[in-house]
C-alpha positions, 0 to 999 in steps of 0.5 A, a space after each residue: 500500500 505504501 508503494 502505491 501511495 508513493 508512486 501513484 501521484 507521480 504516475 498520475 502527474 506524468 499522465 497529464 503532462 505532454 512529454 517530448 517524443 524523445 522520452 517515449 523513444 527512450 522508454 521503449 528501451 526500458 523493458 529489454 534493459 530490465 529483462 537483460 539486467 535480470 537474466 544475464 547475471 543468472 546466465 554468466 555467474 554461477 556460484 559467485 564466479 564468471 563462468 563461460 563454458 559449455 557445462 554452464 547450463 543456463 548459458 547454453 540454454 540462453 544461447 539456444 533460446 536466443 537462436 529460437 527467438 531469432 529464427 522463429 519470432 514466436 514468443 511461446 515457442 521461445 519460452 517453451 524451447 528455453 525452459 525445455 532446453 534448460 531442463 534437459 541440460 541440467 538433467 544431462 549435467 546432473 545439476 538438479 
C-alpha cells in the first residue's frame, strides 16, 4: 500500500503532462534493459564466479533460446524451447 501511495501521484502527474517524443523513444528501451539486467547475471555467474563454458547450463540454454527467438519470432515457442532446453541440460549435467 505504501508503494502505491508513493508512486501513484507521480504516475498520475506524468499522465497529464505532454512529454517530448524523445522520452517515449527512450522508454521503449526500458523493458529489454530490465529483462537483460535480470537474466544475464543468472546466465554468466554461477556460484559467485564468471563462468563461460559449455557445462554452464543456463548459458547454453540462453544461447539456444536466443537462436529460437531469432529464427522463429514466436514468443511461446521461445519460452517453451528455453525452459525445455534448460531442463534437459541440467538433467544431462546432473545439476538438479
